C-alpha positions, 0 to 999 in steps of 0.5 A, a space after each residue: 880254394 882248399 878243403 880246409 878253407 873253401 872261402 879263401 884261396 889257400 894253396 895246397 902244393 904237394 910238397 907243402 906238408 902242413 897244407 896237405 895234412 890240413 887238407 886231408 883232415 878237412 875232407 868229408 869224402 874219399 875222392 876229392 879234386 882241387 885246383 888253384 896251384 896249377 900243379 897236377 898231383 894225385 895224393 893218397 891217404 891210407 890211415 895216417 900215412 899220405 903219399 904223392 902218387 908218382 904216375 898221372 894215373 891211378 885206380 880208385 880203391 876203397 879204404 883210401 882217400 884221395 886228393 887230386 889237383 887237376 892241374 891247369 889248362 893255361 898258366 902252368 906252375 910245374 915246369 911243364 908248359 903243356 896244358 893240363 887236365 884230369 878225367 875221372 872215370 866213375 864207371 872204371 873208378 880211375 883218374 887220368 891226369 893228361 898233358 897236351 902240347 899247344 902253340 903257347 906263342 899264339 897265346 903269348 901274343 894275345 897277352 902282349 897285344 892286349 897289354 897284359 902283364 908280360 910275366 903272364 906271357 913269359 910263364 907259358 913258355 917256362 911252365 913256371 
């Protein structure tokens, strides 16, 4: 779900300007975590300016708002087949998005063995 409409599955992709602005305008806290797109990203708002942070690590600073998409342990959509997760360290006040390689062929076999849609198996390799 998105901050602007938590009851519905609204995608907030980092390259979707309207969805990003709408999400930031709906935030009640400076640090926010979202998912659903399977596309890890760190977006930062300072005043009216929103930027996509290019690194997968950031120190949290006062005076900014953050919208962090935690990525996906499975079924990636960002052209990276590795598993992805996010760690927030409240003592150090930092966020780290971490990628981990895994043998997706095992998961592909399980998908095929259970006769699930083939595109679910294929996208694991492509990361899309």
